[in-house]
C-alpha positions as a Markdown table, in Angstrom:
| # | Residue | x | y | z |
|---|---|---|---|---|
| 1 | Unk | -13.5 | 2.3 | 37.7 |
| 2 | Unk | -15.9 | 2.4 | 34.8 |
| 3 | Unk | -13.6 | 4.8 | 33.0 |
| 4 | Unk | -10.7 | 2.3 | 33.3 |
| 5 | Unk | -12.8 | -0.5 | 31.8 |
| 6 | Unk | -13.6 | 1.7 | 28.8 |
| 7 | Unk | -10.0 | 2.6 | 28.4 |
| 8 | Unk | -9.0 | -1.0 | 28.5 |
| 9 | Unk | -11.6 | -2.0 | 25.9 |
| 10 | Unk | -10.6 | 0.9 | 23.7 |
| 11 | Unk | -7.0 | -0.1 | 23.9 |
| 12 | Unk | -7.8 | -3.7 | 23.0 |
| 13 | Unk | -9.9 | -2.6 | 20.1 |
| 14 | Unk | -7.3 | -0.2 | 18.9 |
| 15 | Unk | -4.7 | -3.0 | 19.2 |
| 16 | Unk | -6.8 | -5.3 | 17.0 |
| 17 | Unk | -7.6 | -2.7 | 14.4 |
| 18 | Unk | -4.0 | -1.5 | 14.3 |
| 19 | Unk | -2.8 | -5.1 | 13.7 |
| 20 | Unk | -5.4 | -5.7 | 11.0 |
| 21 | Unk | -4.7 | -2.3 | 9.5 |
| 22 | Unk | -0.9 | -2.9 | 9.4 |
| 23 | Unk | -1.4 | -6.3 | 7.9 |
| 24 | Unk | -3.7 | -5.1 | 5.2 |
| 25 | Unk | -1.6 | -2.0 | 4.5 |
| 26 | Unk | 1.5 | -4.1 | 4.3 |
| 27 | Unk | -0.1 | -6.6 | 1.9 |
| 28 | Unk | -1.5 | -3.8 | -0.3 |
| 29 | Unk | 1.9 | -2.1 | -0.3 |
| 30 | Unk | 3.5 | -5.4 | -1.4 |
| 31 | Unk | 1.0 | -5.9 | -4.2 |
| 32 | Unk | 1.5 | -2.3 | -5.4 |
| 33 | Unk | 5.3 | -2.6 | -5.3 |
| 34 | Unk | 5.1 | -5.9 | -7.3 |
| 35 | Unk | 2.8 | -4.3 | -9.9 |
| 36 | Unk | 5.3 | -1.4 | -10.2 |
| 37 | Unk | 8.3 | -3.6 | -10.5 |
| 38 | Unk | 6.7 | -5.9 | -13.0 |
| 39 | Unk | 5.6 | -2.9 | -15.1 |
| 40 | Unk | 9.1 | -1.3 | -15.1 |
| 41 | Unk | 10.7 | -4.7 | -16.0 |
| 42 | Unk | 8.2 | -5.4 | -18.8 |
| 43 | Unk | 8.5 | -1.9 | -20.0 |
| 44 | Unk | 12.3 | -2.2 | -20.2 |
| 45 | Unk | 12.0 | -5.5 | -22.1 |
| 46 | Unk | 9.5 | -4.0 | -24.5 |
| 47 | Unk | 11.8 | -1.0 | -25.1 |
| 48 | Unk | 14.8 | -3.3 | -25.7 |
| 49 | Unk | 13.1 | -5.7 | -28.1 |
| 50 | Unk | 11.1 | -3.2 | -30.1 |
| 51 | Unk | 13.6 | -0.4 | -30.3 |
| 52 | Unk | 10.9 | 2.1 | -29.4 |
| 53 | Unk | 10.3 | 3.6 | -26.0 |
| 54 | Unk | 6.6 | 4.6 | -26.4 |
| 55 | Unk | 5.0 | 1.3 | -25.4 |
| 56 | Unk | 7.4 | 0.3 | -22.7 |
| 57 | Unk | 7.5 | 3.7 | -21.1 |
| 58 | Unk | 3.7 | 3.9 | -21.2 |
| 59 | Unk | 3.4 | 0.6 | -19.4 |
| 60 | Unk | 6.0 | 1.6 | -16.8 |
| 61 | Unk | 4.2 | 4.9 | -16.3 |
| 62 | Unk | 0.8 | 3.2 | -15.9 |
| 63 | Unk | 2.1 | 0.6 | -13.4 |
| 64 | Unk | 4.1 | 3.3 | -11.5 |
| 65 | Unk | 0.7 | 5.2 | -11.1 |
| 66 | Unk | -0.9 | 2.0 | -9.8 |
| 67 | Unk | 1.9 | 1.5 | -7.4 |
| 68 | Unk | 1.7 | 5.0 | -6.0 |
| 69 | Unk | -2.1 | 4.9 | -5.7 |
| 70 | Unk | -2.0 | 1.5 | -3.9 |
| 71 | Unk | 0.8 | 2.8 | -1.6 |
| 72 | Unk | -1.4 | 5.8 | -0.6 |
| 73 | Unk | -4.4 | 3.5 | 0.1 |
| 74 | Unk | -2.1 | 1.2 | 2.2 |
| 75 | Unk | -0.9 | 4.1 | 4.3 |
| 76 | Unk | -4.5 | 5.3 | 4.8 |
| 77 | Unk | -5.5 | 1.8 | 6.0 |
| 78 | Unk | -2.5 | 1.6 | 8.4 |
| 79 | Unk | -3.2 | 5.1 | 9.7 |
| 80 | Unk | -6.9 | 4.3 | 10.3 |
| 81 | Unk | -6.0 | 1.7 | 12.9 |
| 82 | Unk | -3.9 | 4.1 | 15.0 |
| 83 | Unk | -5.2 | 5.5 | 18.2 |
| 84 | Unk | -6.2 | 9.1 | 18.1 |
| 85 | Unk | -3.3 | 11.4 | 18.6 |
| 86 | Unk | -0.7 | 8.9 | 17.8 |
C-alpha cells in the first residue's frame, strides 16, 4: 500500500514538473526562434541597403547561434521533467 502512495506522489510530481518544463521549454524555444528570425531579417535588410554582406551575414550568424543555443537549453528543460525511462 505504501508503495502505491509513493508511486502516486511521484506521478503527480512528475506531471507538474513535466508541465512546467514543457511550458518553460516552449517559451524559451519561441524566444530563440524569434531572435533567429529577427537576426536573419535584419541581416538581409542590412545586406540589401549597404551592398555588402559582411555586417548582415555576421548578425544573422550570431542570432542563428543564439537560436540554436536556446533551442538546446529548451530541450534540456523539457527533458528534465520527463519521468525516468520515458
